C-alpha positions as CSV (number, residue, x, y, z in Angstrom):
1,X,-10.9,2.5,5.3
2,X,-11.4,-1.0,6.6
3,X,-14.5,-2.0,8.6
4,X,-15.2,-4.9,10.9
5,X,-17.9,-7.4,10.0
6,X,-18.6,-10.1,12.6
7,X,-15.0,-10.1,13.9
8,X,-13.3,-10.0,10.4
9,X,-11.9,-6.8,9.1
10,X,-12.9,-6.0,5.5
11,X,-10.1,-4.6,3.3
12,X,-9.7,-1.9,0.6
13,X,-7.5,-3.7,-2.0
14,X,-5.9,-1.4,-4.6
15,X,-4.9,-2.2,-8.1
16,X,-2.6,0.0,-10.3
17,X,-1.4,-0.5,-13.8
18,X,0.4,1.3,-16.6
19,X,1.3,-0.1,-20.0
20,X,5.0,0.9,-20.1
21,X,7.9,1.7,-17.9
22,X,8.0,5.2,-19.4
23,X,4.7,6.0,-17.6
24,X,6.4,6.1,-14.2
25,X,4.8,9.4,-13.1
26,X,1.3,8.0,-13.8
27,X,2.1,4.8,-12.1
28,X,3.4,6.5,-9.0
29,X,0.3,8.8,-9.0
30,X,-2.1,5.8,-9.1
31,X,-0.3,4.1,-6.2
32,X,-0.4,7.4,-4.2
33,X,-4.2,7.8,-4.9
34,X,-4.9,4.3,-3.8
35,X,-2.9,4.8,-0.5
36,X,-4.7,8.1,0.1
37,X,-8.0,6.4,-0.5
38,X,-7.1,4.1,2.5
39,X,-6.1,0.9,0.6
40,X,-4.7,-1.7,3.0
41,X,-2.9,-3.5,0.2
42,X,-2.0,-2.4,-3.3
43,X,-1.2,-4.7,-6.2
44,X,0.7,-2.8,-8.9
45,X,2.2,-3.8,-12.3
46,X,3.6,-2.2,-15.5
47,X,2.3,-4.4,-18.3
48,X,0.5,-3.8,-21.6
49,X,-3.2,-4.3,-21.4
50,X,-2.9,-7.2,-23.9
51,X,-0.3,-9.0,-21.8
52,X,-1.1,-11.3,-18.9
53,X,-1.9,-9.1,-15.8
54,X,-0.5,-11.3,-13.1
55,X,-1.0,-8.8,-10.3
56,X,-4.7,-8.3,-11.2
57,X,-5.2,-12.1,-11.1
58,X,-3.5,-12.1,-7.7
59,X,-5.6,-9.2,-6.4
60,X,-8.8,-11.0,-7.6
61,X,-7.7,-14.1,-5.8
62,X,-6.8,-12.1,-2.7
63,X,-10.1,-10.3,-2.2
64,X,-12.7,-11.8,0.2
65,X,-16.3,-11.2,1.1
66,X,-17.0,-7.5,1.9
67,X,-13.6,-6.3,0.6
68,X,-13.5,-3.5,-2.0
69,X,-11.2,-3.6,-5.1
70,X,-10.2,0.0,-5.7
71,X,-8.7,1.4,-8.9
72,X,-7.8,5.0,-9.7
73,X,-9.3,4.9,-13.2
74,X,-11.5,2.4,-15.1
75,X,-9.1,2.1,-18.1
76,X,-6.4,0.8,-15.7
77,X,-8.5,-2.2,-14.9
78,X,-10.2,-3.5,-18.1
79,X,-9.4,-3.8,-21.7
80,X,-13.0,-3.8,-23.0
81,X,-16.6,-3.9,-21.8
82,X,-16.5,-7.7,-21.9
83,X,-13.3,-7.7,-19.8
84,X,-14.9,-5.3,-17.4
85,X,-18.0,-7.4,-17.0
86,X,-15.8,-10.5,-16.5
87,X,-13.7,-8.8,-13.8
88,X,-16.8,-7.3,-12.0
89,X,-18.3,-10.8,-12.1
90,X,-15.2,-12.3,-10.3
91,X,-15.3,-9.5,-7.8
92,X,-19.0,-9.9,-7.1
93,X,-18.7,-13.8,-6.9
94,X,-16.4,-13.2,-4.0
95,X,-19.0,-11.0,-2.3
96,X,-16.8,-8.0,-2.8
97,X,-17.4,-4.7,-4.7
98,X,-15.4,-2.4,-7.0
99,X,-14.7,1.3,-6.5
100,X,-13.4,3.6,-9.2
101,X,-11.8,6.7,-7.6
102,X,-11.9,9.2,-10.5
103,X,-15.6,8.5,-11.1
104,X,-16.7,8.3,-7.5
105,X,-18.3,5.0,-8.4
106,X,-18.9,2.0,-6.1
107,X,-20.6,-1.2,-7.4
108,X,-22.0,-1.9,-4.0
109,X,-24.9,0.4,-4.8
110,X,-27.5,0.1,-7.7
111,X,-26.4,3.5,-9.0
112,X,-22.8,2.5,-9.0
113,X,-23.6,-0.7,-11.0
114,X,-25.6,1.4,-13.5
115,X,-22.8,4.0,-13.8
116,X,-20.3,1.2,-14.4
117,X,-22.2,-0.3,-17.3
118,X,-22.9,3.1,-18.9
119,X,-19.3,4.4,-18.5
120,X,-17.7,1.1,-19.5
121,X,-19.7,1.2,-22.8
122,X,-18.7,4.8,-23.4
123,X,-15.0,4.0,-22.7
124,X,-15.1,1.1,-25.1
125,X,-16.8,3.2,-27.8
126,X,-14.1,5.9,-27.3
127,X,-11.3,3.4,-27.6
128,X,-12.7,1.9,-30.8
129,X,-13.0,5.4,-32.3
130,X,-9.4,6.2,-31.3
131,X,-8.2,3.0,-32.9
132,X,-10.2,3.8,-36.1
133,X,-8.6,7.3,-36.3
134,X,-5.2,5.7,-35.7
135,X,-5.7,3.2,-38.5
136,X,-6.9,6.0,-40.8
137,X,-3.8,8.1,-39.9
138,X,-1.5,5.2,-40.6
139,X,-3.1,4.5,-43.9
140,X,-2.8,8.1,-44.9
141,X,0.9,8.2,-43.8
142,X,1.6,5.0,-45.8
143,X,-0.1,6.5,-48.9
144,X,2.0,9.6,-48.5
145,X,5.2,7.5,-48.0
146,X,5.7,8.9,-44.5
147,X,5.0,5.8,-42.4
148,X,8.0,3.8,-41.4
149,X,6.4,1.6,-38.6
150,X,8.2,0.7,-35.5
151,X,11.9,-0.3,-35.5
152,X,12.4,-4.0,-35.8
153,X,13.8,-4.7,-32.4
154,X,14.5,-8.4,-32.9
155,X,16.3,-7.9,-36.3
156,X,18.5,-5.3,-34.7
157,X,19.6,-7.9,-32.1
158,X,19.9,-10.8,-34.5
159,X,23.7,-11.0,-34.1
160,X,23.3,-11.2,-30.3
161,X,20.6,-13.8,-30.7
162,X,22.8,-16.0,-32.8
163,X,25.8,-15.5,-30.5
164,X,23.9,-16.5,-27.4
165,X,22.4,-19.5,-29.2
166,X,25.8,-20.6,-30.3
167,X,26.9,-20.3,-26.6
168,X,24.2,-22.8,-25.7
169,X,21.7,-20.3,-24.2
170,X,18.1,-21.4,-24.7
171,X,15.5,-19.4,-26.7
172,X,13.5,-18.4,-23.6
173,X,16.6,-17.1,-21.8
174,X,17.8,-15.3,-24.9
175,X,14.4,-13.5,-25.2
176,X,14.5,-12.5,-21.5
177,X,18.1,-11.3,-21.7
178,X,17.5,-9.2,-24.8
179,X,14.0,-8.0,-24.0
180,X,12.4,-9.5,-27.2
181,X,9.7,-12.0,-27.7
182,X,10.5,-15.8,-27.8
183,X,8.9,-16.1,-31.2
184,X,11.2,-13.3,-32.5
185,X,14.2,-15.4,-31.2
186,X,12.9,-18.4,-33.1
187,X,12.4,-16.4,-36.3
188,X,16.0,-15.1,-36.1
189,X,17.3,-18.7,-35.6
190,X,15.1,-20.1,-38.4
191,X,16.4,-17.5,-40.8
192,X,20.0,-18.3,-39.8
193,X,19.5,-22.0,-40.8
């Protein structure tokens, strides 16, 4: 809940993120948890952790001194330990703190800061181990002739890309309309020439 400090009300500012639109239930659950925790404002987005996280940037710009940035889970906030340290640095530079609900952690306390560093390191280690297992699984599947990879989305839409381009539609608009990357549009057009 918000508190008053010298006439100004501090805020609990929530941030929710899922990687894909298919994770709708998890996305809604995060937003519900943040509201239940008393967040005055919630910034939410569905973007990959490697994409630009515009709502996170907006939330970090929005927070002020004595505010608390609240997330349901640590992995919804940061990509890596370095990313986490960077985000926490921005939060603390504003005179605010971070609260992670599923860990009961709050960086406004020395114990909370210690927990953040330890748990962030463990989460990064766990993710690197998962990626290593994934690479090993893909290598084995390739060796067994069972790995097909993901479907080439842009190639499947190559005819549509060429038609839109012939109609005078620019590469950026083609990418948006078809839900593919701009570089994929350029590859299709280069291959057609």
